[in-house]
C-alpha positions as MATLAB code, in Angstrom:
seq = 'MAKIAFTLAWGVALVVTNRALQDVTWAQYVATFLLGGAYSLALGKARFLRGGNAVEKSK';
ca = [
     -35.576   22.677  157.498;
     -34.615   26.237  157.925;
     -33.236   25.576  161.351;
     -30.914   22.769  160.229;
     -29.447   25.027  157.364;
     -29.089   27.896  159.919;
     -27.231   25.557  162.427;
     -24.759   24.152  159.791;
     -23.971   27.648  158.323;
     -23.420   28.796  162.151;
     -21.212   25.803  162.604;
     -19.250   26.672  159.615;
     -19.012   30.275  160.959;
     -17.745   29.168  164.405;
     -15.051   26.911  162.768;
     -13.764   29.542  160.383;
     -13.597   31.966  163.355;
     -11.744   29.771  165.400;
      -9.249   28.819  162.606;
      -8.658   32.554  162.247;
      -7.855   32.925  165.833;
      -5.830   29.710  166.062;
      -2.840   31.152  167.947;
      -4.967   33.194  170.363;
      -6.594   30.990  172.964;
      -8.502   33.641  174.858;
      -9.760   35.219  171.795;
     -11.207   31.744  170.572;
     -13.067   31.388  173.894;
     -14.372   35.021  173.727;
     -15.655   34.551  170.038;
     -17.183   31.070  170.721;
     -18.925   32.402  173.866;
     -20.341   35.501  171.614;
     -21.257   33.373  168.637;
     -23.074   31.032  171.007;
     -25.097   33.905  172.598;
     -25.754   35.343  169.061;
     -26.910   31.951  167.860;
     -29.188   31.391  170.938;
     -30.706   34.863  170.590;
     -31.273   34.301  166.779;
     -33.013   31.027  167.278;
     -35.317   32.619  169.810;
     -36.059   35.761  167.944;
     -36.163   34.739  164.170;
     -39.659   33.824  163.199;
     -38.681   31.723  160.196;
     -36.503   29.594  162.636;
     -39.116   29.020  165.061;
     -41.889   28.130  162.629;
     -44.125   31.034  163.386;
     -45.067   33.019  166.456;
     -44.677   31.276  169.734;
     -47.564   33.213  171.212;
     -50.022   32.104  168.588;
     -49.108   28.547  168.992;
     -49.742   28.327  172.670;
     -53.427   29.856  172.138;
];
């Protein structure tokens, strides 16, 4: 459930950022790339989004 809420909040942040940069296309691309990378890192690193420690689950 936390991952769904986090994804929806991140989607809203992405839409708001793109609307704020509406007339600057290159800045939209850069912001989308950076927010996408931060989202990917957050999903991989945040324990509450992974549902626990990945190492512990593999053992």
